[in-house]
PDB file of N, CA, C and O in Angstrom, chain B, residues numbered from 101:
ATOM      1  N   MET B 101     160.607 -33.949  31.330  1.00  0.00           N
ATOM      2  CA  MET B 101     159.202 -34.243  31.209  1.00  0.00           C
ATOM      3  C   MET B 101     158.436 -33.456  32.265  1.00  0.00           C
ATOM      4  O   MET B 101     158.839 -33.436  33.428  1.00  0.00           O
ATOM      5  N   SER B 102     157.357 -32.818  31.888  1.00  0.00           N
ATOM      6  CA  SER B 102     156.562 -32.005  32.798  1.00  0.00           C
ATOM      7  C   SER B 102     155.640 -32.870  33.614  1.00  0.00           C
ATOM      8  O   SER B 102     155.069 -33.844  33.124  1.00  0.00           O
ATOM      9  N   GLY B 103     155.502 -32.489  34.894  1.00  0.00           N
ATOM     10  CA  GLY B 103     154.583 -33.193  35.768  1.00  0.00           C
ATOM     11  C   GLY B 103     153.165 -32.705  35.542  1.00  0.00           C
ATOM     12  O   GLY B 103     152.969 -31.715  34.837  1.00  0.00           O
ATOM     13  N   PRO B 104     152.158 -33.372  36.123  1.00  0.00           N
ATOM     14  CA  PRO B 104     150.764 -32.984  35.909  1.00  0.00           C
ATOM     15  C   PRO B 104     150.450 -31.575  36.429  1.00  0.00           C
ATOM     16  O   PRO B 104     149.595 -30.896  35.861  1.00  0.00           O
ATOM     17  N   LYS B 105     151.116 -31.125  37.486  1.00  0.00           N
ATOM     18  CA  LYS B 105     150.830 -29.798  38.031  1.00  0.00           C
ATOM     19  C   LYS B 105     151.215 -28.705  37.040  1.00  0.00           C
ATOM     20  O   LYS B 105     150.474 -27.736  36.875  1.00  0.00           O
ATOM     21  N   GLU B 106     152.362 -28.845  36.379  1.00  0.00           N
ATOM     22  CA  GLU B 106     152.827 -27.826  35.445  1.00  0.00           C
ATOM     23  C   GLU B 106     151.940 -27.754  34.206  1.00  0.00           C
ATOM     24  O   GLU B 106     151.715 -26.667  33.674  1.00  0.00           O
ATOM     25  N   ARG B 107     151.437 -28.887  33.743  1.00  0.00           N
ATOM     26  CA  ARG B 107     150.626 -28.950  32.546  1.00  0.00           C
ATOM     27  C   ARG B 107     149.246 -28.331  32.754  1.00  0.00           C
ATOM     28  O   ARG B 107     148.701 -27.727  31.831  1.00  0.00           O
ATOM     29  N   ASP B 108     148.674 -28.471  33.949  1.00  0.00           N
ATOM     30  CA  ASP B 108     147.308 -28.038  34.205  1.00  0.00           C
ATOM     31  C   ASP B 108     147.186 -26.546  34.504  1.00  0.00           C
ATOM     32  O   ASP B 108     146.080 -26.007  34.466  1.00  0.00           O
ATOM     33  N   GLN B 109     148.279 -25.874  34.794  1.00  0.00           N
ATOM     34  CA  GLN B 109     148.209 -24.461  35.157  1.00  0.00           C
ATOM     35  C   GLN B 109     148.448 -23.583  33.932  1.00  0.00           C
ATOM     36  O   GLN B 109     149.371 -23.832  33.156  1.00  0.00           O
ATOM     37  N   PRO B 110     147.607 -22.543  33.757  1.00  0.00           N
ATOM     38  CA  PRO B 110     147.832 -21.640  32.622  1.00  0.00           C
ATOM     39  C   PRO B 110     149.089 -20.802  32.853  1.00  0.00           C
ATOM     40  O   PRO B 110     149.485 -20.546  33.991  1.00  0.00           O
ATOM     41  N   ALA B 111     149.693 -20.389  31.768  1.00  0.00           N
ATOM     42  CA  ALA B 111     150.886 -19.542  31.870  1.00  0.00           C
ATOM     43  C   ALA B 111     150.488 -18.188  32.445  1.00  0.00           C
ATOM     44  O   ALA B 111     149.441 -17.642  32.099  1.00  0.00           O
ATOM     45  N   ALA B 112     151.313 -17.661  33.309  1.00  0.00           N
ATOM     46  CA  ALA B 112     151.036 -16.360  33.923  1.00  0.00           C
ATOM     47  C   ALA B 112     151.262 -15.254  32.902  1.00  0.00           C
ATOM     48  O   ALA B 112     152.221 -15.281  32.130  1.00  0.00           O
ATOM     49  N   GLU B 113     150.350 -14.274  32.915  1.00  0.00           N
ATOM     50  CA  GLU B 113     150.505 -13.126  32.021  1.00  0.00           C
ATOM     51  C   GLU B 113     151.551 -12.186  32.607  1.00  0.00           C
ATOM     52  O   GLU B 113     151.507 -11.907  33.805  1.00  0.00           O
ATOM     53  N   PRO B 114     152.490 -11.689  31.807  1.00  0.00           N
ATOM     54  CA  PRO B 114     153.519 -10.802  32.345  1.00  0.00           C
ATOM     55  C   PRO B 114     152.944  -9.478  32.855  1.00  0.00           C
ATOM     56  O   PRO B 114     153.412  -8.963  33.871  1.00  0.00           O
ATOM     57  N   ASN B 115     151.958  -8.925  32.185  1.00  0.00           N
ATOM     58  CA  ASN B 115     151.318  -7.674  32.601  1.00  0.00           C
ATOM     59  C   ASN B 115     149.810  -7.853  32.535  1.00  0.00           C
ATOM     60  O   ASN B 115     149.211  -7.640  31.482  1.00  0.00           O
ATOM     61  N   PRO B 116     149.190  -8.238  33.637  1.00  0.00           N
ATOM     62  CA  PRO B 116     147.743  -8.437  33.609  1.00  0.00           C
ATOM     63  C   PRO B 116     147.036  -7.177  33.121  1.00  0.00           C
ATOM     64  O   PRO B 116     147.414  -6.075  33.517  1.00  0.00           O
ATOM     65  N   PRO B 117     146.017  -7.312  32.267  1.00  0.00           N
ATOM     66  CA  PRO B 117     145.339  -6.158  31.691  1.00  0.00           C
ATOM     67  C   PRO B 117     144.796  -5.191  32.734  1.00  0.00           C
ATOM     68  O   PRO B 117     144.828  -3.980  32.513  1.00  0.00           O
ATOM     69  N   ALA B 118     144.306  -5.680  33.846  1.00  0.00           N
ATOM     70  CA  ALA B 118     143.729  -4.805  34.867  1.00  0.00           C
ATOM     71  C   ALA B 118     144.760  -3.827  35.422  1.00  0.00           C
ATOM     72  O   ALA B 118     144.404  -2.713  35.808  1.00  0.00           O
ATOM     73  N   LEU B 119     146.012  -4.219  35.468  1.00  0.00           N
ATOM     74  CA  LEU B 119     147.049  -3.349  36.007  1.00  0.00           C
ATOM     75  C   LEU B 119     147.507  -2.300  35.001  1.00  0.00           C
ATOM     76  O   LEU B 119     148.050  -1.266  35.390  1.00  0.00           O
ATOM     77  N   ASN B 120     147.295  -2.551  33.730  1.00  0.00           N
ATOM     78  CA  ASN B 120     147.742  -1.624  32.695  1.00  0.00           C
ATOM     79  C   ASN B 120     146.786  -0.458  32.488  1.00  0.00           C
ATOM     80  O   ASN B 120     147.142   0.506  31.810  1.00  0.00           O
ATOM     81  N   ASN B 121     145.590  -0.516  33.050  1.00  0.00           N
ATOM     82  CA  ASN B 121     144.579   0.510  32.822  1.00  0.00           C
ATOM     83  C   ASN B 121     144.667   1.673  33.789  1.00  0.00           C
ATOM     84  O   ASN B 121     143.876   2.610  33.675  1.00  0.00           O
ATOM     85  N   HIS B 122     145.583   1.655  34.724  1.00  0.00           N
ATOM     86  CA  HIS B 122     145.651   2.692  35.749  1.00  0.00           C
ATOM     87  C   HIS B 122     146.826   3.623  35.490  1.00  0.00           C
ATOM     88  O   HIS B 122     147.971   3.186  35.370  1.00  0.00           O
ATOM     89  N   ALA B 123     146.518   4.929  35.404  1.00  0.00           N
ATOM     90  CA  ALA B 123     147.557   5.924  35.147  1.00  0.00           C
ATOM     91  C   ALA B 123     148.054   6.572  36.428  1.00  0.00           C
ATOM     92  O   ALA B 123     148.972   7.392  36.384  1.00  0.00           O
ATOM     93  N   ILE B 124     147.471   6.224  37.568  1.00  0.00           N
ATOM     94  CA  ILE B 124     147.856   6.847  38.832  1.00  0.00           C
ATOM     95  C   ILE B 124     149.145   6.215  39.332  1.00  0.00           C
ATOM     96  O   ILE B 124     149.261   4.993  39.431  1.00  0.00           O
ATOM     97  N   THR B 125     150.109   7.069  39.643  1.00  0.00           N
ATOM     98  CA  THR B 125     151.354   6.587  40.217  1.00  0.00           C
ATOM     99  C   THR B 125     151.307   6.826  41.721  1.00  0.00           C
ATOM    100  O   THR B 125     150.507   7.644  42.175  1.00  0.00           O
ATOM    101  N   PRO B 126     152.125   6.148  42.504  1.00  0.00           N
ATOM    102  CA  PRO B 126     152.075   6.309  43.958  1.00  0.00           C
ATOM    103  C   PRO B 126     152.275   7.737  44.439  1.00  0.00           C
ATOM    104  O   PRO B 126     151.769   8.086  45.505  1.00  0.00           O
ATOM    105  N   LYS B 127     152.992   8.579  43.701  1.00  0.00           N
ATOM    106  CA  LYS B 127     153.255   9.942  44.159  1.00  0.00           C
ATOM    107  C   LYS B 127     152.119  10.900  43.832  1.00  0.00           C
ATOM    108  O   LYS B 127     152.094  12.012  44.359  1.00  0.00           O
ATOM    109  N   GLN B 128     151.186  10.508  42.987  1.00  0.00           N
ATOM    110  CA  GLN B 128     150.079  11.387  42.643  1.00  0.00           C
ATOM    111  C   GLN B 128     148.978  11.253  43.681  1.00  0.00           C
ATOM    112  O   GLN B 128     148.591  10.136  44.027  1.00  0.00           O
ATOM    113  N   PRO B 129     148.462  12.381  44.189  1.00  0.00           N
ATOM    114  CA  PRO B 129     147.338  12.272  45.110  1.00  0.00           C
ATOM    115  C   PRO B 129     146.096  11.850  44.352  1.00  0.00           C
ATOM    116  O   PRO B 129     145.831  12.360  43.264  1.00  0.00           O
ATOM    117  N   ILE B 130     145.333  10.929  44.909  1.00  0.00           N
ATOM    118  CA  ILE B 130     144.090  10.511  44.285  1.00  0.00           C
ATOM    119  C   ILE B 130     143.124  11.693  44.283  1.00  0.00           C
ATOM    120  O   ILE B 130     142.403  11.908  43.308  1.00  0.00           O
ATOM    121  N   ASN B 131     143.109  12.446  45.358  1.00  0.00           N
ATOM    122  CA  ASN B 131     142.352  13.695  45.449  1.00  0.00           C
ATOM    123  C   ASN B 131     142.957  14.508  46.582  1.00  0.00           C
ATOM    124  O   ASN B 131     143.956  14.110  47.181  1.00  0.00           O
ATOM    125  N   THR B 132     142.358  15.622  46.864  1.00  0.00           N
ATOM    126  CA  THR B 132     142.900  16.461  47.932  1.00  0.00           C
ATOM    127  C   THR B 132     142.186  16.206  49.248  1.00  0.00           C
ATOM    128  O   THR B 132     142.319  16.990  50.187  1.00  0.00           O
ATOM    129  N   MET B 133     141.439  15.130  49.325  1.00  0.00           N
ATOM    130  CA  MET B 133     140.756  14.724  50.557  1.00  0.00           C
ATOM    131  C   MET B 133     139.771  15.792  51.037  1.00  0.00           C
ATOM    132  O   MET B 133     139.444  15.843  52.222  1.00  0.00           O
ATOM    133  N   GLY B 134     139.304  16.631  50.138  1.00  0.00           N
ATOM    134  CA  GLY B 134     138.354  17.658  50.513  1.00  0.00           C
ATOM    135  C   GLY B 134     138.957  18.838  51.247  1.00  0.00           C
ATOM    136  O   GLY B 134     138.230  19.661  51.802  1.00  0.00           O
ATOM    137  N   LEU B 135     140.284  18.932  51.255  1.00  0.00           N
ATOM    138  CA  LEU B 135     140.949  20.033  51.950  1.00  0.00           C
ATOM    139  C   LEU B 135     140.814  21.322  51.145  1.00  0.00           C
ATOM    140  O   LEU B 135     140.953  21.320  49.922  1.00  0.00           O
ATOM    141  N   SER B 136     140.542  22.417  51.842  1.00  0.00           N
ATOM    142  CA  SER B 136     140.495  23.721  51.187  1.00  0.00           C
ATOM    143  C   SER B 136     141.917  24.162  50.850  1.00  0.00           C
ATOM    144  O   SER B 136     142.889  23.563  51.308  1.00  0.00           O
ATOM    145  N   GLU B 137     142.023  25.211  50.048  1.00  0.00           N
ATOM    146  CA  GLU B 137     143.346  25.736  49.696  1.00  0.00           C
ATOM    147  C   GLU B 137     144.094  26.199  50.946  1.00  0.00           C
ATOM    148  O   GLU B 137     145.295  25.960  51.073  1.00  0.00           O
ATOM    149  N   LYS B 138     143.396  26.855  51.864  1.00  0.00           N
ATOM    150  CA  LYS B 138     144.036  27.321  53.106  1.00  0.00           C
ATOM    151  C   LYS B 138     144.500  26.139  53.952  1.00  0.00           C
ATOM    152  O   LYS B 138     145.586  26.173  54.531  1.00  0.00           O
ATOM    153  N   GLU B 139     143.677  25.095  54.022  1.00  0.00           N
ATOM    154  CA  GLU B 139     144.061  23.895  54.783  1.00  0.00           C
ATOM    155  C   GLU B 139     145.272  23.223  54.153  1.00  0.00           C
ATOM    156  O   GLU B 139     146.170  22.765  54.861  1.00  0.00           O
ATOM    157  N   ARG B 140     145.299  23.161  52.824  1.00  0.00           N
ATOM    158  CA  ARG B 140     146.459  22.556  52.151  1.00  0.00           C
ATOM    159  C   ARG B 140     147.723  23.371  52.415  1.00  0.00           C
ATOM    160  O   ARG B 140     148.804  22.809  52.590  1.00  0.00           O
ATOM    161  N   GLU B 141     147.583  24.698  52.443  1.00  0.00           N
ATOM    162  CA  GLU B 141     148.748  25.544  52.729  1.00  0.00           C
ATOM    163  C   GLU B 141     149.254  25.309  54.151  1.00  0.00           C
ATOM    164  O   GLU B 141     150.457  25.167  54.366  1.00  0.00           O
ATOM    165  N   VAL B 142     148.340  25.268  55.120  1.00  0.00           N
ATOM    166  CA  VAL B 142     148.730  24.998  56.512  1.00  0.00           C
ATOM    167  C   VAL B 142     149.385  23.623  56.604  1.00  0.00           C
ATOM    168  O   VAL B 142     150.393  23.459  57.291  1.00  0.00           O
ATOM    169  N   LEU B 143     148.825  22.650  55.925  1.00  0.00           N
ATOM    170  CA  LEU B 143     149.383  21.300  55.953  1.00  0.00           C
ATOM    171  C   LEU B 143     150.780  21.272  55.331  1.00  0.00           C
ATOM    172  O   LEU B 143     151.670  20.595  55.845  1.00  0.00           O
ATOM    173  N   ARG B 144     150.979  21.996  54.238  1.00  0.00           N
ATOM    174  CA  ARG B 144     152.319  22.054  53.621  1.00  0.00           C
ATOM    175  C   ARG B 144     153.344  22.608  54.605  1.00  0.00           C
ATOM    176  O   ARG B 144     154.457  22.092  54.698  1.00  0.00           O
ATOM    177  N   TRP B 145     152.971  23.663  55.343  1.00  0.00           N
ATOM    178  CA  TRP B 145     153.891  24.222  56.334  1.00  0.00           C
ATOM    179  C   TRP B 145     154.117  23.236  57.482  1.00  0.00           C
ATOM    180  O   TRP B 145     155.233  23.120  57.988  1.00  0.00           O
ATOM    181  N   ALA B 146     153.076  22.534  57.889  1.00  0.00           N
ATOM    182  CA  ALA B 146     153.211  21.541  58.963  1.00  0.00           C
ATOM    183  C   ALA B 146     154.157  20.418  58.539  1.00  0.00           C
ATOM    184  O   ALA B 146     154.971  19.950  59.335  1.00  0.00           O
ATOM    185  N   VAL B 147     154.044  19.991  57.284  1.00  0.00           N
ATOM    186  CA  VAL B 147     154.933  18.946  56.764  1.00  0.00           C
ATOM    187  C   VAL B 147     156.388  19.414  56.821  1.00  0.00           C
ATOM    188  O   VAL B 147     157.293  18.606  57.027  1.00  0.00           O
ATOM    189  N   GLN B 148     156.609  20.704  56.641  1.00  0.00           N
ATOM    190  CA  GLN B 148     157.966  21.247  56.697  1.00  0.00           C
ATOM    191  C   GLN B 148     158.442  21.478  58.129  1.00  0.00           C
ATOM    192  O   GLN B 148     159.562  21.941  58.346  1.00  0.00           O
ATOM    193  N   GLY B 149     157.593  21.155  59.104  1.00  0.00           N
ATOM    194  CA  GLY B 149     158.008  21.245  60.499  1.00  0.00           C
ATOM    195  C   GLY B 149     157.756  22.579  61.170  1.00  0.00           C
ATOM    196  O   GLY B 149     158.256  22.825  62.268  1.00  0.00           O
ATOM    197  N   LYS B 150     156.991  23.444  60.528  1.00  0.00           N
ATOM    198  CA  LYS B 150     156.701  24.752  61.124  1.00  0.00           C
ATOM    199  C   LYS B 150     155.734  24.596  62.295  1.00  0.00           C
ATOM    200  O   LYS B 150     154.854  23.736  62.276  1.00  0.00           O
ATOM    201  N   THR B 151     155.907  25.431  63.307  1.00  0.00           N
ATOM    202  CA  THR B 151     155.011  25.431  64.468  1.00  0.00           C
ATOM    203  C   THR B 151     153.750  26.220  64.135  1.00  0.00           C
ATOM    204  O   THR B 151     153.678  26.906  63.116  1.00  0.00           O
ATOM    205  N   VAL B 152     152.758  26.108  65.015  1.00  0.00           N
ATOM    206  CA  VAL B 152     151.527  26.878  64.843  1.00  0.00           C
ATOM    207  C   VAL B 152     151.857  28.363  64.774  1.00  0.00           C
ATOM    208  O   VAL B 152     151.354  29.078  63.908  1.00  0.00           O
ATOM    209  N   TRP B 153     152.704  28.824  65.691  1.00  0.00           N
ATOM    210  CA  TRP B 153     153.065  30.240  65.715  1.00  0.00           C
ATOM    211  C   TRP B 153     153.749  30.655  64.414  1.00  0.00           C
ATOM    212  O   TRP B 153     153.424  31.696  63.842  1.00  0.00           O
ATOM    213  N   GLU B 154     154.707  29.829  63.941  1.00  0.00           N
ATOM    214  CA  GLU B 154     155.410  30.155  62.694  1.00  0.00           C
ATOM    215  C   GLU B 154     154.447  30.218  61.511  1.00  0.00           C
ATOM    216  O   GLU B 154     154.531  31.122  60.680  1.00  0.00           O
ATOM    217  N   ILE B 155     153.535  29.255  61.443  1.00  0.00           N
ATOM    218  CA  ILE B 155     152.554  29.255  60.355  1.00  0.00           C
ATOM    219  C   ILE B 155     151.673  30.497  60.442  1.00  0.00           C
ATOM    220  O   ILE B 155     151.342  31.102  59.422  1.00  0.00           O
ATOM    221  N   SER B 156     151.298  30.872  61.654  1.00  0.00           N
ATOM    222  CA  SER B 156     150.456  32.062  61.816  1.00  0.00           C
ATOM    223  C   SER B 156     151.189  33.320  61.346  1.00  0.00           C
ATOM    224  O   SER B 156     150.573  34.211  60.760  1.00  0.00           O
ATOM    225  N   GLN B 157     152.488  33.399  61.595  1.00  0.00           N
ATOM    226  CA  GLN B 157     153.270  34.553  61.151  1.00  0.00           C
ATOM    227  C   GLN B 157     153.419  34.562  59.625  1.00  0.00           C
ATOM    228  O   GLN B 157     153.316  35.613  58.991  1.00  0.00           O
ATOM    229  N   ILE B 158     153.660  33.395  59.050  1.00  0.00           N
ATOM    230  CA  ILE B 158     153.807  33.277  57.595  1.00  0.00           C
ATOM    231  C   ILE B 158     152.508  33.676  56.893  1.00  0.00           C
ATOM    232  O   ILE B 158     152.524  34.401  55.899  1.00  0.00           O
ATOM    233  N   ARG B 159     151.390  33.195  57.422  1.00  0.00           N
ATOM    234  CA  ARG B 159     150.087  33.434  56.786  1.00  0.00           C
ATOM    235  C   ARG B 159     149.426  34.729  57.244  1.00  0.00           C
ATOM    236  O   ARG B 159     148.380  35.107  56.714  1.00  0.00           O
ATOM    237  N   ALA B 160     150.016  35.410  58.213  1.00  0.00           N
ATOM    238  CA  ALA B 160     149.456  36.659  58.755  1.00  0.00           C
ATOM    239  C   ALA B 160     148.045  36.447  59.309  1.00  0.00           C
ATOM    240  O   ALA B 160     147.122  37.213  59.033  1.00  0.00           O
ATOM    241  N   VAL B 161     147.913  35.381  60.098  1.00  0.00           N
ATOM    242  CA  VAL B 161     146.656  35.079  60.788  1.00  0.00           C
ATOM    243  C   VAL B 161     146.991  34.753  62.238  1.00  0.00           C
ATOM    244  O   VAL B 161     148.162  34.638  62.601  1.00  0.00           O
ATOM    245  N   SER B 162     145.970  34.605  63.054  1.00  0.00           N
ATOM    246  CA  SER B 162     146.211  34.282  64.459  1.00  0.00           C
ATOM    247  C   SER B 162     146.554  32.799  64.616  1.00  0.00           C
ATOM    248  O   SER B 162     146.188  31.983  63.770  1.00  0.00           O
ATOM    249  N   PRO B 163     147.252  32.452  65.694  1.00  0.00           N
ATOM    250  CA  PRO B 163     147.504  31.037  65.978  1.00  0.00           C
ATOM    251  C   PRO B 163     146.195  30.245  66.097  1.00  0.00           C
ATOM    252  O   PRO B 163     146.143  29.070  65.733  1.00  0.00           O
ATOM    253  N   ALA B 164     145.149  30.887  66.603  1.00  0.00           N
ATOM    254  CA  ALA B 164     143.852  30.203  66.720  1.00  0.00           C
ATOM    255  C   ALA B 164     143.312  29.811  65.344  1.00  0.00           C
ATOM    256  O   ALA B 164     142.699  28.754  65.193  1.00  0.00           O
ATOM    257  N   THR B 165     143.537  30.656  64.351  1.00  0.00           N
ATOM    258  CA  THR B 165     143.094  30.340  62.985  1.00  0.00           C
ATOM    259  C   THR B 165     143.861  29.138  62.442  1.00  0.00           C
ATOM    260  O   THR B 165     143.275  28.267  61.800  1.00  0.00           O
ATOM    261  N   VAL B 166     145.153  29.088  62.693  1.00  0.00           N
ATOM    262  CA  VAL B 166     145.963  27.948  62.254  1.00  0.00           C
ATOM    263  C   VAL B 166     145.465  26.679  62.939  1.00  0.00           C
ATOM    264  O   VAL B 166     145.325  25.642  62.291  1.00  0.00           O
ATOM    265  N   LYS B 167     145.198  26.750  64.238  1.00  0.00           N
ATOM    266  CA  LYS B 167     144.685  25.588  64.973  1.00  0.00           C
ATOM    267  C   LYS B 167     143.337  25.148  64.417  1.00  0.00           C
ATOM    268  O   LYS B 167     143.061  23.953  64.315  1.00  0.00           O
ATOM    269  N   PHE B 168     142.500  26.115  64.059  1.00  0.00           N
ATOM    270  CA  PHE B 168     141.199  25.808  63.458  1.00  0.00           C
ATOM    271  C   PHE B 168     141.396  25.000  62.172  1.00  0.00           C
ATOM    272  O   PHE B 168     140.741  23.978  61.968  1.00  0.00           O
ATOM    273  N   HIS B 169     142.300  25.464  61.311  1.00  0.00           N
ATOM    274  CA  HIS B 169     142.573  24.746  60.063  1.00  0.00           C
ATOM    275  C   HIS B 169     143.150  23.361  60.348  1.00  0.00           C
ATOM    276  O   HIS B 169     142.781  22.389  59.689  1.00  0.00           O
ATOM    277  N   LEU B 170     144.053  23.266  61.324  1.00  0.00           N
ATOM    278  CA  LEU B 170     144.636  21.963  61.663  1.00  0.00           C
ATOM    279  C   LEU B 170     143.573  20.979  62.127  1.00  0.00           C
ATOM    280  O   LEU B 170     143.600  19.812  61.738  1.00  0.00           O
ATOM    281  N   HIS B 171     142.641  21.434  62.952  1.00  0.00           N
ATOM    282  CA  HIS B 171     141.582  20.530  63.421  1.00  0.00           C
ATOM    283  C   HIS B 171     140.683  20.088  62.269  1.00  0.00           C
ATOM    284  O   HIS B 171     140.227  18.945  62.244  1.00  0.00           O
ATOM    285  N   ASN B 172     140.425  20.985  61.316  1.00  0.00           N
ATOM    286  CA  ASN B 172     139.666  20.589  60.126  1.00  0.00           C
ATOM    287  C   ASN B 172     140.439  19.560  59.307  1.00  0.00           C
ATOM    288  O   ASN B 172     139.858  18.612  58.780  1.00  0.00           O
ATOM    289  N   ILE B 173     141.741  19.750  59.206  1.00  0.00           N
ATOM    290  CA  ILE B 173     142.602  18.806  58.490  1.00  0.00           C
ATOM    291  C   ILE B 173     142.539  17.434  59.158  1.00  0.00           C
ATOM    292  O   ILE B 173     142.386  16.420  58.478  1.00  0.00           O
ATOM    293  N   TYR B 174     142.656  17.399  60.480  1.00  0.00           N
ATOM    294  CA  TYR B 174     142.606  16.122  61.208  1.00  0.00           C
ATOM    295  C   TYR B 174     141.304  15.399  60.908  1.00  0.00           C
ATOM    296  O   TYR B 174     141.291  14.190  60.676  1.00  0.00           O
ATOM    297  N   SER B 175     140.223  16.140  60.915  1.00  0.00           N
ATOM    298  CA  SER B 175     138.913  15.545  60.667  1.00  0.00           C
ATOM    299  C   SER B 175     138.824  14.988  59.244  1.00  0.00           C
ATOM    300  O   SER B 175     138.374  13.860  59.042  1.00  0.00           O
ATOM    301  N   LYS B 176     139.246  15.768  58.280  1.00  0.00           N
ATOM    302  CA  LYS B 176     139.141  15.349  56.881  1.00  0.00           C
ATOM    303  C   LYS B 176     140.076  14.192  56.545  1.00  0.00           C
ATOM    304  O   LYS B 176     139.743  13.347  55.714  1.00  0.00           O
ATOM    305  N   LEU B 177     141.233  14.150  57.180  1.00  0.00           N
ATOM    306  CA  LEU B 177     142.172  13.049  56.939  1.00  0.00           C
ATOM    307  C   LEU B 177     141.907  11.859  57.858  1.00  0.00           C
ATOM    308  O   LEU B 177     142.553  10.817  57.744  1.00  0.00           O
ATOM    309  N   GLN B 178     140.958  12.026  58.760  1.00  0.00           N
ATOM    310  CA  GLN B 178     140.582  10.984  59.725  1.00  0.00           C
ATOM    311  C   GLN B 178     141.783  10.549  60.567  1.00  0.00           C
ATOM    312  O   GLN B 178     142.084   9.363  60.702  1.00  0.00           O
ATOM    313  N   VAL B 179     142.456  11.556  61.126  1.00  0.00           N
ATOM    314  CA  VAL B 179     143.592  11.305  62.011  1.00  0.00           C
ATOM    315  C   VAL B 179     143.353  12.037  63.323  1.00  0.00           C
ATOM    316  O   VAL B 179     142.448  12.865  63.423  1.00  0.00           O
ATOM    317  N   GLY B 180     144.164  11.730  64.323  1.00  0.00           N
ATOM    318  CA  GLY B 180     143.952  12.301  65.637  1.00  0.00           C
ATOM    319  C   GLY B 180     144.898  13.406  66.047  1.00  0.00           C
ATOM    320  O   GLY B 180     144.649  14.104  67.030  1.00  0.00           O
ATOM    321  N   ASN B 181     145.997  13.578  65.299  1.00  0.00           N
ATOM    322  CA  ASN B 181     146.956  14.605  65.707  1.00  0.00           C
ATOM    323  C   ASN B 181     147.812  15.049  64.524  1.00  0.00           C
ATOM    324  O   ASN B 181     147.693  14.538  63.410  1.00  0.00           O
ATOM    325  N   ARG B 182     148.668  16.006  64.805  1.00  0.00           N
ATOM    326  CA  ARG B 182     149.507  16.621  63.776  1.00  0.00           C
ATOM    327  C   ARG B 182     150.484  15.623  63.148  1.00  0.00           C
ATOM    328  O   ARG B 182     150.664  15.616  61.930  1.00  0.00           O
ATOM    329  N   VAL B 183     151.104  14.798  63.959  1.00  0.00           N
ATOM    330  CA  VAL B 183     152.067  13.816  63.436  1.00  0.00           C
ATOM    331  C   VAL B 183     151.373  12.874  62.458  1.00  0.00           C
ATOM    332  O   VAL B 183     151.909  12.583  61.388  1.00  0.00           O
ATOM    333  N   GLN B 184     150.192  12.402  62.818  1.00  0.00           N
ATOM    334  CA  GLN B 184     149.439  11.515  61.929  1.00  0.00           C
ATOM    335  C   GLN B 184     149.011  12.243  60.657  1.00  0.00           C
ATOM    336  O   GLN B 184     149.022  11.658  59.574  1.00  0.00           O
ATOM    337  N   ALA B 185     148.637  13.511  60.783  1.00  0.00           N
ATOM    338  CA  ALA B 185     148.232  14.297  59.610  1.00  0.00           C
ATOM    339  C   ALA B 185     149.401  14.458  58.643  1.00  0.00           C
ATOM    340  O   ALA B 185     149.239  14.307  57.432  1.00  0.00           O
ATOM    341  N   VAL B 186     150.572  14.762  59.180  1.00  0.00           N
ATOM    342  CA  VAL B 186     151.763  14.916  58.345  1.00  0.00           C
ATOM    343  C   VAL B 186     152.095  13.588  57.669  1.00  0.00           C
ATOM    344  O   VAL B 186     152.394  13.558  56.476  1.00  0.00           O
ATOM    345  N   ALA B 187     152.043  12.498  58.420  1.00  0.00           N
ATOM    346  CA  ALA B 187     152.333  11.178  57.847  1.00  0.00           C
ATOM    347  C   ALA B 187     151.345  10.841  56.737  1.00  0.00           C
ATOM    348  O   ALA B 187     151.740  10.326  55.691  1.00  0.00           O
ATOM    349  N   GLU B 188     150.083  11.122  56.954  1.00  0.00           N
ATOM    350  CA  GLU B 188     149.045  10.843  55.959  1.00  0.00           C
ATOM    351  C   GLU B 188     149.249  11.710  54.711  1.00  0.00           C
ATOM    352  O   GLU B 188     149.086  11.236  53.587  1.00  0.00           O
ATOM    353  N   ALA B 189     149.599  12.964  54.915  1.00  0.00           N
ATOM    354  CA  ALA B 189     149.841  13.870  53.785  1.00  0.00           C
ATOM    355  C   ALA B 189     151.011  13.387  52.938  1.00  0.00           C
ATOM    356  O   ALA B 189     150.948  13.406  51.709  1.00  0.00           O
ATOM    357  N   VAL B 190     152.071  12.957  53.598  1.00  0.00           N
ATOM    358  CA  VAL B 190     153.243  12.449  52.880  1.00  0.00           C
ATOM    359  C   VAL B 190     152.878  11.163  52.147  1.00  0.00           C
ATOM    360  O   VAL B 190     153.231  10.986  50.982  1.00  0.00           O
ATOM    361  N   LYS B 191     152.179  10.276  52.823  1.00  0.00           N
ATOM    362  CA  LYS B 191     151.778   8.993  52.237  1.00  0.00           C
ATOM    363  C   LYS B 191     150.921   9.194  50.987  1.00  0.00           C
ATOM    364  O   LYS B 191     151.094   8.493  49.990  1.00  0.00           O
ATOM    365  N   ARG B 192     150.000  10.150  51.046  1.00  0.00           N
ATOM    366  CA  ARG B 192     149.089  10.398  49.928  1.00  0.00           C
ATOM    367  C   ARG B 192     149.635  11.385  48.904  1.00  0.00           C
ATOM    368  O   ARG B 192     149.007  11.624  47.873  1.00  0.00           O
ATOM    369  N   GLY B 193     150.796  11.956  49.181  1.00  0.00           N
ATOM    370  CA  GLY B 193     151.378  12.912  48.251  1.00  0.00           C
ATOM    371  C   GLY B 193     150.603  14.213  48.161  1.00  0.00           C
ATOM    372  O   GLY B 193     150.572  14.848  47.107  1.00  0.00           O
ATOM    373  N   LEU B 194     149.980  14.612  49.252  1.00  0.00           N
ATOM    374  CA  LEU B 194     149.136  15.808  49.239  1.00  0.00           C
ATOM    375  C   LEU B 194     149.922  17.105  49.239  1.00  0.00           C
ATOM    376  O   LEU B 194     149.363  18.157  48.929  1.00  0.00           O
ATOM    377  N   CYS B 195     151.177  17.062  49.570  1.00  0.00           N
ATOM    378  CA  CYS B 195     151.948  18.305  49.742  1.00  0.00           C
ATOM    379  C   CYS B 195     153.122  18.407  48.790  1.00  0.00           C
ATOM    380  O   CYS B 195     154.118  19.058  49.104  1.00  0.00           O
ATOM    381  N   GLU B 196     153.022  17.785  47.652  1.00  0.00           N
ATOM    382  CA  GLU B 196     154.142  17.830  46.701  1.00  0.00           C
ATOM    383  C   GLU B 196     153.955  18.942  45.716  1.00  0.00           C
ATOM    384  O   GLU B 196     154.795  19.137  44.838  1.00  0.00           O
TER     385      GLU B 196
END
């Protein structure tokens, strides 16, 4: 015999409609956070553990240019340093 609590509660929906309307999966970036193509490239190399000097050699630019892009990345991702930027990029799937 069911108690009063069980009778008064509606049955739970197995798949609530609001959850079925979203096609975004956790690995898809919602957007690129306003990063330019050059910033995304620098960020991809940073995620792979490349140093400023290594990135500058790969991209054939000065280390100062790489640092400039990194500081823009920090600002756009609202982080304070390279480690946080890499973590945020991985979390948001920006470098896949």
